[in-house]
C-alpha positions as CSV (number, residue, x, y, z in Angstrom):
1,M,10.4,-4.2,21.4
2,R,8.6,-0.9,22.3
3,R,7.5,0.2,25.8
4,S,5.2,3.1,26.5
5,A,2.9,4.4,29.2
6,N,0.2,4.4,26.5
7,I,0.4,0.7,25.8
8,K,-2.1,-1.3,27.8
9,Y,-1.7,-4.8,26.4
10,L,1.1,-7.0,25.0
11,R,0.7,-6.9,21.2
12,L,2.6,-8.3,18.2
13,R,2.9,-6.6,14.9
14,M,4.8,-7.7,11.8
15,A,6.1,-4.4,10.2
16,P,6.9,-4.3,6.5
17,G,10.6,-4.0,6.1
18,R,11.3,-4.0,9.8
19,G,10.3,-7.5,11.1
20,L,8.5,-8.3,14.3
21,W,7.6,-5.6,16.8
22,V,6.4,-6.2,20.3
23,S,4.4,-3.5,22.2
24,V,5.0,-3.9,25.9
25,P,3.2,-2.2,28.8
26,Y,5.3,-0.9,31.7
27,G,5.5,-3.5,34.4
28,V,5.7,-6.5,32.1
29,S,8.9,-8.4,32.6
30,E,11.2,-9.6,29.9
31,S,10.5,-13.3,30.7
32,Q,6.7,-12.6,30.3
33,V,7.5,-11.0,26.9
34,Y,9.4,-14.0,25.6
35,K,6.7,-16.4,26.9
36,F,4.2,-14.3,25.0
37,I,6.3,-14.5,21.8
38,S,6.7,-18.3,22.3
39,D,3.0,-18.7,22.8
40,N,2.3,-16.9,19.5
41,K,5.0,-18.7,17.5
42,E,2.6,-20.1,15.0
43,W,1.1,-16.7,14.2
44,I,4.6,-15.2,13.9
45,E,5.8,-17.8,11.4
46,K,2.6,-17.5,9.3
47,S,2.8,-13.7,9.3
48,R,6.6,-13.7,8.5
49,K,5.9,-15.8,5.4
50,S,3.0,-13.6,4.3
51,M,5.1,-10.4,4.9
52,A,8.0,-11.8,2.8
53,V,5.6,-12.2,-0.1
54,Y,4.1,-8.7,0.5
55,E,7.5,-7.1,0.6
56,K,8.5,-8.8,-2.6
57,D,5.3,-7.7,-4.4
58,T,5.3,-4.1,-3.1
59,G,8.9,-3.1,-2.7
60,V,8.6,-2.5,1.0
61,G,12.0,-2.5,2.7
62,L,13.6,-0.4,0.0
63,R,17.4,-0.6,0.1
64,P,20.3,-0.6,-2.3
65,G,20.1,-3.7,-4.5
66,A,16.3,-3.8,-4.2
67,E,14.2,-4.3,-7.3
68,V,10.6,-3.2,-7.2
69,R,8.1,-4.2,-9.9
70,T,5.4,-1.6,-10.2
71,K,2.5,-1.9,-12.6
72,L,4.3,-0.5,-15.6
73,H,8.0,-0.3,-14.6
74,V,10.8,-2.0,-12.8
75,L,12.5,0.2,-10.2
76,K,16.1,-0.7,-9.4
77,I,18.0,0.9,-6.6
78,E,21.8,1.0,-7.0
79,Q,24.6,2.8,-5.1
80,T,26.8,5.3,-6.9
81,E,29.9,7.4,-6.1
82,Q,27.9,10.5,-6.9
83,S,27.1,12.8,-4.0
84,R,23.4,13.2,-4.9
85,P,20.6,10.8,-5.9
86,S,19.9,10.6,-9.7
87,Y,17.9,8.3,-11.9
88,R,17.9,6.8,-15.4
89,L,15.0,5.6,-17.5
90,E,15.6,2.9,-20.1
91,G,12.4,1.4,-21.5
92,N,10.3,0.3,-18.6
93,V,13.4,0.1,-16.2
94,I,14.0,3.0,-13.9
95,T,17.3,2.9,-12.0
96,L,17.6,5.1,-9.0
97,F,21.2,5.9,-8.0
98,V,21.8,6.7,-4.3
99,P,25.1,7.9,-2.8
100,G,27.0,5.0,-1.5
101,Q,29.0,7.1,1.0
102,V,25.9,8.3,2.7
103,E,24.2,6.2,5.4
104,F,21.0,4.9,3.7
105,S,18.8,5.8,6.7
106,R,19.5,9.4,5.9
107,I,18.2,9.2,2.4
108,E,15.5,6.5,2.8
109,N,12.7,9.0,2.8
110,I,14.0,10.4,-0.6
111,V,13.9,6.8,-2.0
112,R,10.4,6.2,-0.7
113,Q,9.1,9.5,-2.1
114,F,10.7,8.7,-5.5
115,L,8.7,5.4,-5.5
116,V,5.5,7.3,-4.7
117,E,6.2,9.6,-7.6
118,V,6.6,6.6,-9.9
119,Y,3.2,5.3,-8.6
120,R,1.7,8.8,-9.2
121,M,3.0,8.9,-12.8
122,E,1.6,5.4,-13.4
123,A,-1.7,6.1,-11.7
124,K,-2.4,9.1,-14.0
125,Q,-1.8,6.8,-17.0
126,Y,-3.5,3.6,-15.9
127,L,-6.4,4.6,-13.7
128,P,-8.5,7.2,-15.7
129,P,-9.3,4.7,-18.5
130,R,-10.4,2.1,-15.9
131,V,-12.7,4.5,-14.1
132,K,-14.2,5.7,-17.4
133,H,-14.7,2.1,-18.6
134,F,-16.6,1.1,-15.5
135,A,-18.6,4.3,-15.3
136,E,-19.8,3.9,-18.9
137,K,-20.4,0.1,-18.5
138,F,-22.7,0.6,-15.4
139,G,-24.0,4.1,-16.0
140,F,-22.2,5.9,-13.2
141,K,-21.7,9.7,-13.4
142,Y,-18.7,11.2,-11.6
143,G,-17.0,14.6,-11.5
144,N,-13.3,15.2,-11.2
145,L,-10.8,12.4,-10.8
146,T,-7.8,13.2,-8.7
147,F,-4.8,11.2,-7.3
148,R,-3.3,11.5,-3.8
149,D,-0.7,9.9,-1.6
150,N,-3.0,9.0,1.3
151,V,-2.2,6.7,4.3
152,S,-5.8,6.6,5.5
153,N,-7.7,5.1,2.5
154,W,-7.5,3.7,-1.0
155,G,-10.1,6.1,-2.4
156,S,-12.9,8.5,-1.6
157,C,-15.9,10.0,-3.3
158,S,-17.1,13.5,-2.3
159,F,-20.7,14.7,-2.0
160,E,-20.3,16.3,-5.4
161,N,-19.2,12.9,-6.9
162,N,-15.6,13.8,-7.3
163,I,-13.4,10.7,-6.9
164,S,-10.0,10.6,-5.4
165,L,-7.8,7.5,-5.8
166,N,-4.6,6.6,-3.9
167,V,-1.6,6.5,-6.2
168,K,-0.4,3.4,-4.3
169,L,-3.2,1.5,-5.9
170,M,-0.5,0.8,-8.5
171,K,1.1,-1.8,-6.2
172,L,-2.1,-3.9,-6.1
173,P,-3.3,-6.6,-8.5
174,D,-5.6,-5.5,-11.3
175,D,-8.8,-7.1,-10.0
176,V,-8.3,-5.5,-6.6
177,I,-7.8,-2.1,-8.2
178,D,-11.0,-2.6,-10.1
179,Y,-12.8,-3.4,-6.9
180,V,-11.7,-0.1,-5.3
181,I,-12.7,1.8,-8.4
182,L,-16.2,0.2,-8.5
183,H,-16.5,0.8,-4.7
184,E,-16.0,4.5,-5.2
185,L,-18.2,4.7,-8.2
186,C,-21.0,3.1,-6.2
187,H,-20.6,6.0,-3.7
188,T,-21.8,8.3,-6.5
189,V,-25.2,6.7,-5.9
190,E,-25.1,5.6,-2.3
191,K,-23.1,8.0,0.0
192,N,-22.7,5.6,2.9
193,H,-22.0,1.9,3.6
194,S,-25.6,1.0,3.9
195,E,-27.2,-2.3,2.9
196,D,-28.3,-0.7,-0.3
197,F,-24.7,0.3,-1.0
198,W,-23.4,-3.2,-0.7
199,K,-26.2,-4.6,-2.8
200,L,-25.1,-2.1,-5.5
201,V,-21.5,-3.2,-5.1
202,G,-22.6,-6.8,-5.4
203,R,-24.4,-6.1,-8.7
204,V,-21.5,-4.4,-10.4
205,C,-18.7,-6.5,-8.8
206,P,-19.9,-10.1,-8.1
207,G,-17.6,-11.8,-5.6
208,Y,-16.6,-8.4,-4.1
209,A,-16.3,-9.9,-0.6
210,Y,-13.3,-12.0,-1.8
211,L,-11.6,-8.9,-3.3
212,R,-12.4,-6.9,-0.3
213,E,-10.7,-9.5,1.9
214,R,-7.7,-9.6,-0.4
215,L,-7.3,-5.8,-0.1
216,K,-6.6,-6.3,3.6
217,N,-3.3,-8.0,2.6
218,Y,-2.0,-4.6,1.5
219,N,-1.5,-1.3,3.3
220,T,-1.4,2.3,2.1
221,R,2.2,2.9,3.1
222,V,5.4,2.6,1.1
């Protein structure tokens, strides 16, 4: 439960790895909060089940014992008696060892950043051939291709047709990744989200509306 002077309405949010959060304005009693929760029980149960699937698919809620399946690897997190984190790569399995004597909350950011670097490594291997494939298939021309750890978007295309893709695309299904790539390639022709833009997206990515909706099931955070 979170109270703040900036909160104007009662609001529920299912946070990856953290469960249910309730935003509460000042002046709202505890009994009103619990009634609000009770009235939204159906939404909470549906969201809880969806979040459980999301966490399993994306590795959200990283902790010792977790096993995260990325696009090209399996990341395992194990505790060790060592005083510093270390990792071991065996085939497609990456094992990250974290100090067992240190409270996990103190090193959680290190673990999250390690996962981001795994995504970055995979993105540089997996995404360039896909971008090149679709550009050649549909006749798009683009400039530089870069990879970033963004929290605001999955990709962007500059006025100069340089494309930037979020490394955390690597946690998405292949067909959704392809939709994001095609979306940005379409911006090399249409620089906004006009009717002409969406017509172009529809030509190169039939059924894009379904993929666009599926993309909403994911977020750009680790």
